[in-house]
N, C-alpha and C positions, 0 to 999 in steps of 0.2 A: 600207280598202285593197281593190284589186281587181286583176284580171289573173291570170296564171299565177304559180305559185311558181317562182322562177328556179332553175336547176340549181345556180347558184353557191352556194345555201344549203348544199350539200354540202362546202364549203370552210370552213365555220364550225365546225372540229372541236373548239374549246375549249368550246363550249356544253354546258351540262348540262341546260337545259330550253329548249323552244320552245313558245310559246302564241300562235298566230295565229288563234284561235277568233273567230267572230262577224264575219268580214270577208266580202268578195265574191270570194274566190279561186276560180279555176275552172281547167278543164283537168285534165290527168293529174298525179298525184303523181310528182315527179321520182325516178328511181331513184338519184339522187346522195344521196338521204337516207341510204342505207345507208353513206355514208362517215362518218357521225356515230356512231363506235362507243362514245363515252363518254356520249352523250346518254341521260339517265334519263327524261325526260318530253317527250312529243311530243303537243300538243293541237291539232288542226286541225278541231274540230268547227264546226258551223253555217256552213259555206262552201258552194261549188258544185262541189267536186272531182268528177270523173267518171272512169270507167275502172275498172281493177282495182288492187288493193293490190300494189305491186311486190315481187317476191321479195327485193330488196335490203334490205328492212326486216329481214330475219333477221340481217343483218350488225351491227345495232345491239345488240351483245351486252350493254350495260349498261341497255337499256331497261326501265323498271319500269312506266310508265304510258303507255298509247297510246289516244287518244280521236280517232276518225275519224267520229264519229256525226253524223247530219244533214247528209250529203253526198249526192251522186248516184253513189256507187260501185257497180260491178256485177261480176259474175263471182264465182267461189268464193274462199274464203280460201286463201292460200298454205300448203301443209303445212309449209313451213319455219318458220312462226311458232312451231311447237313447239320450236324450238331456242332461243327466248328464255327462258332459265331464270330471269331476275329479273323477268319480266313479272308483275305482280300485279293490273293493271287493264287491261281491253281493251274498248273499245266502238266498234262500227261501225254 
């Protein structure tokens, strides 16, 4: 798969896990990911995402695993990540 991750992914609110690793996704991470407040695992490693990690990630209050490694992300980590109380694994 390639191209950008569509903002409509934020409408898939019943998902508990998303693994889109090892594709050719590019562009910015959509802030609509923050709408997935029951998501427990998000794996987007080994793609070509760029830009910063959106602040809206902090709205994913059930998130336990977040893997954004091996992308082209830049900027600093959002301070709001510290509000993810269930986060046990984080890779960037």
